[in-house]
C-alpha positions as CSV (number, residue, x, y, z in Angstrom):
1,X,20.9,17.9,-6.6
2,X,18.3,18.9,-4.3
3,X,16.3,22.1,-4.6
4,X,15.7,22.6,-0.6
5,X,19.2,23.3,0.9
6,X,19.8,21.4,3.8
7,X,19.5,24.5,6.2
8,X,16.3,25.2,4.6
9,X,13.6,26.2,7.0
10,X,11.1,23.2,6.5
11,X,7.6,23.1,8.7
12,X,5.9,19.7,8.8
13,X,2.2,20.2,9.8
14,X,1.2,17.2,11.6
15,X,3.2,14.4,13.0
16,X,1.0,11.6,12.7
17,X,2.0,8.5,10.6
18,X,2.9,10.3,7.4
19,X,4.2,13.2,9.3
20,X,6.4,11.4,11.4
21,X,7.8,9.5,8.5
22,X,8.6,12.5,6.6
23,X,10.7,13.8,9.7
24,X,12.6,10.4,9.8
25,X,13.2,10.9,6.3
26,X,14.3,14.5,6.7
27,X,16.5,13.6,9.7
28,X,18.2,10.7,7.6
29,X,18.8,13.1,4.5
30,X,20.6,15.8,6.8
31,X,18.0,18.2,7.1
32,X,18.6,20.1,10.3
33,X,16.1,23.5,10.1
34,X,13.0,21.6,10.7
35,X,9.7,22.2,12.9
36,X,6.7,20.4,13.1
37,X,3.4,20.6,15.0
38,X,1.6,18.1,17.1
39,X,-1.8,18.3,18.9
40,X,-1.3,15.4,21.3
41,X,0.1,15.6,24.9
42,X,3.7,15.9,23.8
43,X,6.2,15.9,21.0
44,X,7.8,12.8,19.6
45,X,10.5,11.8,21.4
46,X,12.5,10.8,18.4
47,X,12.8,14.0,17.1
48,X,14.3,16.1,20.0
49,X,16.6,17.7,17.6
50,X,13.7,19.6,15.8
51,X,11.5,22.2,17.1
52,X,8.0,21.1,18.2
53,X,5.1,23.2,18.5
54,X,1.6,22.1,19.8
55,X,-0.9,23.7,17.7
56,X,-4.6,23.5,17.2
57,X,-4.6,23.7,13.4
58,X,-8.4,24.6,13.2
59,X,-7.7,27.6,15.0
60,X,-6.6,30.2,12.5
61,X,-5.0,32.5,15.5
62,X,-2.7,29.5,16.4
63,X,-1.8,28.8,12.8
64,X,-0.8,32.5,12.5
65,X,1.3,32.4,15.4
66,X,3.1,29.1,14.1
67,X,3.8,30.8,10.7
68,X,5.0,33.8,12.4
69,X,7.4,32.1,14.7
70,X,8.9,29.5,12.1
71,X,8.6,31.7,8.8
72,X,9.1,28.3,6.8
73,X,10.4,28.2,3.2
74,X,8.7,24.8,2.7
75,X,5.8,23.1,4.1
76,X,4.6,19.7,4.2
77,X,0.6,19.9,4.8
78,X,0.4,16.1,5.9
79,X,-2.3,17.0,8.8
80,X,-5.8,15.6,8.3
81,X,-8.5,14.0,10.2
82,X,-8.5,10.3,8.9
83,X,-10.2,7.0,9.2
84,X,-11.8,3.8,7.7
85,X,-15.2,3.0,6.5
86,X,-17.0,3.2,10.1
87,X,-15.5,6.6,10.9
88,X,-16.3,8.1,7.8
89,X,-19.6,7.0,8.0
90,X,-20.5,7.7,11.6
91,X,-18.5,11.4,11.6
92,X,-19.2,12.9,8.2
93,X,-19.6,16.4,9.5
94,X,-16.1,16.2,11.6
95,X,-14.2,14.6,8.6
96,X,-15.4,17.6,6.3
97,X,-15.4,20.4,8.5
98,X,-12.1,19.6,10.4
99,X,-10.1,19.0,7.3
100,X,-11.6,22.2,5.6
101,X,-10.6,24.2,8.5
102,X,-7.1,22.9,8.6
103,X,-6.4,23.3,4.8
104,X,-7.7,26.7,4.6
105,X,-6.0,27.9,7.9
106,X,-2.3,26.6,6.6
107,X,-2.7,27.3,2.8
108,X,-3.7,31.0,3.6
109,X,-1.0,31.5,6.2
110,X,1.5,29.8,3.6
111,X,0.7,32.6,1.2
112,X,0.9,35.3,3.6
113,X,4.2,34.1,4.8
114,X,5.8,33.8,1.2
115,X,6.3,30.1,1.5
116,X,8.5,29.0,-1.5
117,X,6.9,25.6,-2.0
118,X,3.8,23.7,-0.2
119,X,3.1,20.1,-0.7
120,X,-0.5,19.2,0.2
121,X,-1.3,15.6,0.9
122,X,-4.6,14.3,-0.2
123,X,-5.9,10.7,-0.8
124,X,-6.8,8.4,-3.4
125,X,-10.6,8.7,-2.4
126,X,-10.8,12.0,-4.3
127,X,-11.4,9.9,-7.4
128,X,-15.0,8.7,-8.7
129,X,-16.1,5.4,-7.2
130,X,-16.3,4.1,-10.8
131,X,-13.0,5.1,-12.2
132,X,-11.2,3.4,-15.1
133,X,-8.4,1.5,-13.4
134,X,-5.5,2.4,-13.0
135,X,-6.6,5.8,-12.0
136,X,-5.0,8.6,-13.6
137,X,-4.5,12.0,-12.3
138,X,-7.0,13.2,-15.2
139,X,-10.0,11.2,-13.7
140,X,-10.5,13.7,-11.1
141,X,-14.3,15.2,-11.0
142,X,-15.2,12.8,-14.0
143,X,-18.1,11.0,-11.9
144,X,-19.8,10.2,-8.4
145,X,-17.7,9.8,-5.4
146,X,-18.1,6.8,-3.1
147,X,-20.9,7.6,-0.6
148,X,-19.0,6.4,2.3
149,X,-16.1,8.6,2.3
150,X,-17.7,11.5,0.4
151,X,-17.3,14.4,3.0
152,X,-13.7,13.4,3.5
153,X,-13.0,13.3,-0.5
154,X,-14.8,16.7,-0.9
155,X,-12.4,18.2,1.7
156,X,-9.5,17.0,-0.1
157,X,-10.6,17.9,-3.4
158,X,-11.2,21.5,-2.1
159,X,-7.5,21.6,-0.7
160,X,-6.3,20.7,-4.3
161,X,-8.5,23.5,-5.8
162,X,-7.3,25.7,-3.3
163,X,-3.5,25.1,-4.1
164,X,-4.4,25.4,-7.7
165,X,-6.4,28.6,-7.3
166,X,-3.5,30.4,-5.5
167,X,-1.1,29.1,-8.2
168,X,-3.1,30.6,-10.9
169,X,-4.0,34.0,-9.1
170,X,-0.9,34.8,-7.1
171,X,1.8,32.5,-8.7
172,X,2.4,30.3,-5.6
173,X,4.2,27.1,-5.9
174,X,1.6,24.6,-4.1
175,X,1.8,21.1,-5.4
176,X,-0.8,18.2,-4.3
177,X,0.1,14.7,-4.1
178,X,-2.4,11.8,-3.8
179,X,-1.2,8.6,-1.8
180,X,-2.8,5.3,-2.1
181,X,-3.7,3.6,1.2
182,X,-0.7,4.0,3.6
183,X,0.5,1.9,6.4
184,X,3.5,2.1,8.7
185,X,4.6,3.2,12.4
186,X,2.5,5.3,14.4
187,X,-0.7,4.0,12.8
188,X,-4.2,4.3,14.1
189,X,-5.1,0.8,15.5
190,X,-8.5,1.8,17.0
191,X,-10.8,-0.9,15.6
192,X,-13.7,1.7,15.0
193,X,-11.7,4.3,13.4
194,X,-8.8,2.9,11.6
195,X,-8.0,1.9,8.2
196,X,-8.4,-1.9,7.0
197,X,-4.7,-3.0,7.2
198,X,-3.9,-1.8,10.8
199,X,-7.5,-3.1,12.1
200,X,-6.7,-6.4,10.8
201,X,-3.4,-6.4,12.7
202,X,-5.1,-5.7,15.8
203,X,-8.2,-8.2,15.4
204,X,-5.6,-11.2,14.6
205,X,-3.3,-10.2,17.3
206,X,-5.9,-10.0,19.9
207,X,-7.7,-13.0,18.7
208,X,-4.2,-14.9,18.9
209,X,-3.7,-13.7,22.1
210,X,-7.2,-14.7,23.5
211,X,-7.3,-18.0,21.6
212,X,-10.2,-17.3,19.6
213,X,-11.3,-19.6,17.0
214,X,-12.4,-17.1,14.2
215,X,-12.4,-13.2,13.4
216,X,-15.2,-11.5,11.5
217,X,-14.0,-8.9,9.0
218,X,-16.2,-6.5,7.2
219,X,-17.6,-7.0,3.8
220,X,-17.0,-9.9,1.2
221,X,-13.3,-9.6,1.1
222,X,-13.4,-9.0,-2.8
223,X,-12.6,-5.4,-3.1
224,X,-8.9,-4.7,-4.2
225,X,-6.5,-2.2,-2.5
226,X,-3.2,-0.8,-3.2
227,X,-1.0,-0.2,0.1
228,X,2.0,2.0,0.3
229,X,4.6,2.2,3.4
230,X,4.6,5.3,4.9
231,X,8.4,5.5,4.6
232,X,8.0,5.2,0.9
233,X,5.6,8.1,0.9
234,X,8.1,10.3,2.9
235,X,10.7,9.4,0.4
236,X,8.3,10.4,-2.5
237,X,7.0,13.6,-0.8
238,X,10.7,14.8,-0.2
239,X,11.4,13.6,-3.8
240,X,8.7,15.8,-5.4
241,X,9.4,18.8,-3.3
242,X,12.9,18.7,-4.3
243,X,12.2,18.6,-8.3
244,X,14.1,21.3,-10.1
245,X,12.1,24.3,-10.8
246,X,12.1,23.4,-14.7
247,X,10.0,20.2,-13.7
248,X,8.2,21.3,-10.6
249,X,7.1,24.7,-12.2
250,X,5.5,22.9,-15.0
251,X,3.0,21.1,-12.6
252,X,2.2,24.3,-10.4
253,X,2.1,26.8,-13.3
254,X,-0.6,24.7,-15.4
255,X,-3.7,26.3,-16.1
256,X,-5.7,23.5,-17.7
257,X,-5.1,20.7,-15.0
258,X,-4.8,21.0,-11.1
259,X,-1.2,20.5,-9.7
260,X,-1.7,16.9,-8.9
261,X,0.9,13.7,-8.9
262,X,-0.3,10.3,-7.8
263,X,2.0,8.1,-5.2
264,X,1.7,4.5,-5.0
265,X,3.3,1.0,-5.5
266,X,1.5,0.1,-8.8
267,X,0.3,-3.1,-7.1
268,X,-2.9,-4.1,-5.8
269,X,-4.3,-7.2,-3.6
270,X,-7.6,-8.3,-2.6
271,X,-8.8,-7.7,1.2
272,X,-9.3,-11.3,1.3
273,X,-5.8,-12.0,0.6
274,X,-4.4,-9.3,2.6
275,X,-6.4,-10.7,5.6
276,X,-4.5,-14.1,5.0
277,X,-1.2,-12.7,4.7
278,X,-1.6,-10.7,7.9
279,X,-3.1,-13.6,9.6
280,X,0.0,-15.7,9.1
281,X,2.3,-12.8,9.7
282,X,0.5,-12.4,13.2
283,X,0.2,-16.2,13.5
284,X,-3.5,-16.7,14.1
285,X,-4.7,-20.1,13.4
286,X,-8.5,-19.7,13.5
287,X,-11.0,-19.1,10.6
288,X,-11.6,-15.5,8.8
289,X,-15.5,-15.1,8.6
290,X,-16.6,-12.3,6.1
291,X,-19.7,-10.3,7.1
292,X,-21.4,-9.6,3.8
293,X,-23.9,-7.3,5.7
294,X,-21.3,-4.8,6.2
295,X,-20.1,-2.4,3.0
296,X,-17.5,-3.2,1.0
297,X,-16.6,0.3,-0.4
298,X,-15.2,0.8,-3.8
299,X,-14.3,-2.4,-5.2
300,X,-11.1,-1.6,-7.2
301,X,-8.7,1.3,-6.3
302,X,-5.3,1.3,-8.0
303,X,-3.4,4.3,-9.0
304,X,-1.6,5.2,-12.2
305,X,1.8,6.2,-10.8
306,X,3.4,6.6,-14.2
307,X,3.7,10.1,-14.1
308,X,5.8,9.7,-10.6
309,X,8.0,6.8,-12.2
310,X,8.7,9.0,-15.3
311,X,10.1,11.5,-12.9
312,X,12.4,8.8,-11.3
313,X,10.7,7.6,-8.2
314,X,9.5,3.9,-7.4
315,X,8.4,2.5,-4.0
316,X,10.9,0.0,-2.5
317,X,9.3,-1.6,0.6
318,X,7.5,-4.6,-0.3
319,X,4.2,-5.3,1.4
320,X,5.1,-8.7,3.1
321,X,8.1,-6.9,4.6
322,X,6.2,-3.5,5.6
323,X,3.7,-5.7,7.4
324,X,6.1,-7.8,9.2
325,X,8.0,-4.5,10.2
326,X,4.7,-2.7,11.6
327,X,3.5,-5.7,13.2
328,X,6.9,-5.6,15.2
329,X,6.1,-2.0,16.1
330,X,2.5,-2.9,17.2
331,X,3.5,-5.7,19.4
332,X,5.9,-3.5,21.1
333,X,3.5,-0.6,21.7
334,X,1.0,-3.5,22.6
335,X,3.5,-4.9,25.4
336,X,4.6,-1.4,26.9
337,X,0.8,-0.5,27.4
């Protein structure tokens, strides 16, 4: 049983790595009345059967036009400005202002156009730097944030609060999900702006192609991170938005806790071990050097996914198999360029 009918009017806001994964899953599950936004030069070719709209989500006029044209019943808000430690540290103003603009515009228009359910995608970086592990949803706002991504985290926390505020004041059905570190097809491989996993793939691949003796990586390699494939994330998002009202409403109608569910696989790995796994998959034979002058970020960040597991969902894609798959995607893109 699903709550969203196969002909429901669905809007996926943002067609990046997560948004495109949601579109693939919607297509696989037989949803045919789907629209999505993009801000690049052209829509994604593999979704020609879906309606695509080029929208600057920071512009409230364009977002108003979007909702007026689509009149969606269900919204996946996956659009965001994202990046790794370097990008967050270098462009803090852009990270907080852009994400606040996108969230405010979309959530306000979702209310105006009577959207039935909205799913807001946040990030595990919303939780305090020194959180008990694994991290439960209830730990939100219980301590200081990690400084390197504080502006981004505060923007995402504001999005959660905005969903909760609209639910309490207007009876809307907006739910927030907090994914762990994600990877998958259509990831960002820019060495200055990407997250650790795609950055390592590119570094090792280019080192192999150029016959380098070593690769330098940021930090000590000791921090531990949890990684989830974007296709698993998409599966979880659609699962959550399809929860029956008797369960779903229990989260969005709560007055003593925000409407929040963690999404992850429940297992972590050290960055040093991750780098070694990727090095072997790529086939780089050289040495890995760790630059301890660069920041590590939070030392451990593992989500407690007990709530989602109790609801009946678990991740399916193992890290090794997932990395092998996206390395194939990366090399195909690399050869095409």
